[in-house]
N, C-alpha and C positions, 0 to 999 in steps of 0.2 A: 590545574593543567591536565587536560585529558590526553589520551594516547595519540590523538591527531593534532595536538597543539603545534602551531607553526605552519599548518596547511591553510592556504587562503583559497576560498571558493567564491567566484563571482556567479551568483545565481540569477539568471534571467528568466527562469522558468515560471510558469503560472499554473493554476488549477491544482491537480492532485499529484501526478506521478513525479515530476521533477522536484517540486517543493518538498515532498516527503523524502526523496532521496537525500536532499541536502540537510533536512532535519536530522536524519539518522547520523550523518557525519558531524553536524554541529553538536549533537548530544555528546559526541566523543571528543570534543575539543577543537574541531576545525573552526577557523574563522569564516563564517558564511556571511557574505554581503548580498542581501536581496536588492536587486536593482529594478525599480519600477519607473514607468513613465510619470512625469509630473502630474499630480492629482491622484495617482494610484492606479493600479491595474484592476481590471474588472473582477478578478477572482476574490478581491476583498469583500465584494458585496454579494457573492454567490452563496445563498443559504440564509439561515436565520441571523438577524442582526443581534449584536451584543452592546455593551456599554458605550463603545466608541464608534459604533456604526459599522464595525467589521463583522463579518459573518462568523458563526461558530466554527465552520470547517476551516476558514482561513486562519483564525486565531490558533487552532491546534497545530498548525504547521509553520508558524513563524517564531517559535521560541528559539533562543540561542542564535538569533540572526540580527545583524546590523541592517538598517534600512537606509537606502540611498535612492534618490530620484534622478533620472537622467533621460533626456530625449535622444534616444539612439538613432532617430531618423534625421537628426541635424548634423551638420559637419562638425561643430564644436563638440557635440555629444559623442560622436564617433572617435574624435581625437582623444577625449577624456578616457573613453573605454580602451583605446589602444595603450594609453599610458598605464591604466589599471592592469591590463593584461600582462604588462611587463613585470608586475609585482605579484602576480597570482600563480597558483598551481593548477587550478581547474576553472574552466568556464562551463557552466551547465545551462542548456537552453532547450526550448521546445517550440521553436518557430517554424520548423520544417525546412525543406530544401530551398524553397523560394524565399522564405523569410530570412534565412541565414545569408543568402546572396544579397538581398536588399539592404540588410543592416551591416554588411561587411564583417560578419562573424564566422566566415568559413575558416576551416582549419588552415588552409594554405596561407591565408591572410594573417591569422592570429599568430602562427609560428614565426612570422617575420618579426613580430614584436617580442616573442619569447619562444625560443627553440624548444623549451621543455614544457610548454603549455599542453594541457590535456583538455580537449574539447569533448564534452559529453552531450550528445544529442538524443533527446527522448521525443519520439514522434509517433504518429499513428501507424505508418507502414514502413518506416526506415528511410534511408538516404538513396536507395536505388530499387529498381524493380518496377513493374508496370503500374503499381498503385502508389508509388512514392509521393505523388502530389495530392493524394486524396486526404481530406480532413477526417479526423476520427476523434472520438471520445470513448470512454470505457464501454458504454453499451454498444457502440458500433463494433468494437473489438469482440465483445461477447457474441454479437451476431455473426461476425466474420469467421470465428474459430469453430463454430459448430455447436458450442455448448448450449445455446438457447434451444436448439432443436430437440435435445433430450432432457431439458430441464422443465419441471412442472409435473402435472398429474395426467395420467393416461386418458382420463375422461374429458380433458380439455385440450382441444387441438391447437390452442394458441401457444406459440413459443414463449418461454419465460426467461427473463434476465434475473440475475442475482441482485438484490438490493444494495449490498456492499460492493464497492467498486474494486473487485478483486484483481482485475487486469491492471488498473492504474497502480495499485499498491505493489503488485508483483513486479511490474516494470520498474518501479522505484527501487525495489530490492536488487534487481539485476543491475540497474544503473549504479547503485552504491557499491556493489561488488566490483563492477567494471572499473569504477574510479580507484578502488583499492588495488586492483590488479595493475592498472596503468601506472599508479604511483610506485608500485614495487618494480615494474619494468623500468621506469625512469631512474629509480635508485640504482639499478644495475647497469643501465646503458647511457643515461643522461638524455634520453630521447622522450619527448612527449608523443601523443598520438590522438587519433579521433576514435572515441567510443560511441558506437551507434546502437541504441536500444529502441525497439519499437513495441507498441502495444500489440500489434498483430503477431510478431514473433513470440512474444511472451505468452499470449493466449493460446496460440497453436501449440507451443511447446508444452504447456501444462495439460492441455487436452491430450496431446500425444503421450505425455508421461503416464497418463492413466491407462495407456495401451489402446485407447479407442481408435486412433488412426491406423495403428498396426493391425488391429483386428479387422478393420474394414479393407485394408489393402491386401491382406492375405486371404481372408475368408469372405469378404463382402458383407460382413456383419455390421449392421447399422444399429447403434445404440438407441433404445427406446426410453420413453419417459417412465420413471418408476416412482414419482412423487418423492416422499421422504425415505423410501426404501433404498438400500444400497444394491449395486449390481452383482457383487461377488459374494455376499454373505447375507444373513438375515438380520435386518435392523429396520426400525420404523418408529414413528411417533404413535402414542396411544393416549386416548382420553381417559383420565382418571376422574374421580368424583369432583375434584376441585381445580382441574387444570390439565396440562399436557405433560407427558414425559417421553423422552427418547430412550429406547433400549437397544443396545447393540450386542448381538449374540454371535459375533464372529469367533471362530476357532471352536474345535470340538470340545475342549475342556470347559469353556464358558457355557456352551450349549448344555452339556451334561449337568453342570452346577445349577443352571436355571431350571431345567425340567425336574430335577430333584427337589428344588425349592417349591415348585408349584404342584408337586405330587403327581407328575406324569413321567416317571422314570421309564415306563415301557416304550416311550418314544425313542429311546436310545437305540433300540433294535429295529426301528422302522426304516426300511431302505429309502423312503422318500426324503428322509432327513439325515442321511448318513454322512454328509459332508457340507461344507459351506456352500458349494455350488448347488447341490441338491436342495438345500434349505432355501436358497435364493429363488430357485425355480418354483418351489412349492410354498412360497411365502403366504399365499392366500389361505392355505390350509393351516399354517401356523397362526395367522392372524385370528382365525376362528377360535383358537385356544387362548391366545395371549390377551386379546381385547376384552373378553369378559372378565378375565382375572384382574386386569388393570382397572376396569370400570367399577369394580367392587371395592376399590381402595382409594385412599387419598394419595396425592403426589408424595407427601412425606412418608407415608407407610411404604409405598413402592420403593422409593430411593433408599430408605433405611434397610429394608429387607435385601435388596439387590446389592447394595454396597457391602453389607456384612458378608455376602457370599462371593464378593469380588466379581460381580457382573456389571459391566459398564452401563451406566444410566445417568440421566441428567434431566432435571426439570427444565422444560422449555421456558426460559426466563423472559420476562419483559425487561425493558430498559430500567424500570424501577427496581426490579429484582437484581439486575447487574450491579447497579451503583450501591446497593445495600449488601452485596456479597462480602463477607469478612475476608475471603481469599483475595479479592481485588485490593482491599486495604493492606493486607499483609504483603502483597507483591508490589505495592506502590504504583498501581496501574492507573490511578487518577490522582493528580496533584493540583493544588491551588497555587497558581503562579501570578505574580504581580502583573497587572494589565495596565501599563502606563501609569498615569497618576490617579486613575479612577477605581482602584481596588483590585481584587484578585478574580481570576477566572479558573474554573476547573478544566484541565486538559489531560490527555493521556500521558502516562508515565513512560519510562524507558523500557523497551522490551528486552534488549540484550543485557543480561546481567553478567558483569565481569568481576571476578573476585579481586584482581590486583589493580585494575585500572578502570573502575566503573565510570559510566557516563553521568553527566550532571545537567540539570536545567539551571543555569547560573544567571542568565540575563532575563530581565523582565521583557515583556512583549513590547517591541519598539513602536514609536510613533512613526508615521510615514515620513521618510526623508530625514529622520532624526540625526543620522550619522553622516549626511552628505558633506558637511563642512569638514568634519574630522578626516574623512577619507580623502577628500580633495587636497587638504593641507598636507596629508601624508605623501602625496605624489607631486608636491611642489607648487600648488596653486596658492596665490596670496589672498588675503582677505578682500582686497579690492577686486581681484579677478573673480573670486567666488560671488561677490555682490553683483558684479556685472552679469554673471551666468544666471543668477537668480532673477535679476531684472528682465532678462531676455527669455525666461521660461525654459532654459536649458536644463536646470535642476529643480 
């Protein structure tokens, strides 16, 4: 029994952001019912396939979830969903403004079935504003928020996106926090509400939190590409004898420890390197010192020397390096989970470590529609009625 036991979430969302939000809450004990169209939603097959035909990205996000199929575009399907809503705490969806209206899952409709229901909408641009009806995915949000304009290397004029879908996953975190806040509000007032989270707002907020938008609005300063270097301090990747290493020399104390280590203590009195900002401005001069030093050593030699002096550094790992990392094992960040009847599959572990009420991965990864009959029985449908719904393709 996790800390969110007793909370029922009807998850209509697909792809990354919405499903990851419900995964986080399912790990903490919430009952999450993933509802897909009969035959399964398209995100099951997005990415590399695994044992049961589901993609690796999909399998990582459906742990601790029950699976139900339902044709929400049919009248019987919408009636079933209204009855489910009466038993639920949260409805999570990412259909957008038009999709919510078409499927009858707008907040004003859902609260008629359950005054305390919390509708959580995760979309590209939110529920209002000039762009509300535009379609979006993570790379679209990366393009919209400005981050692609200053990502990449100065010598390449092409905008660059991040390979990891940071906007999707950050939006998921905001949605999960929004759900917890709304549950707390309902606990105090008895009232549900509509939680609106967009990829656009998320991406713009995170770019803004870096200070980049404020800098532009006040000073007209447009961020430029710096490759792997950081804008506020000296840091970069360096080629060693046998690979790459990232070294971060932010803060004066770290800088002084580093130059002492490499035998260049006179640089402590050089005005060009007197602060993080000056070192960032003059990074090319520091590169001329650090790169030869790194090139003469192996990655292991560099990291051992720097770690001993408390200088932040890290080998640039491949995926093979990551899964072999003993720290990953110590933190339980990849776990083998039962994958239906066909064996186990490795998926990411639980990020939030709680000392008194830790999350768990308790359920094996469900088969498509495996829990449909159980869930329908729980809201009053008979076996004959369920058989009829199956025969008509409603579930």
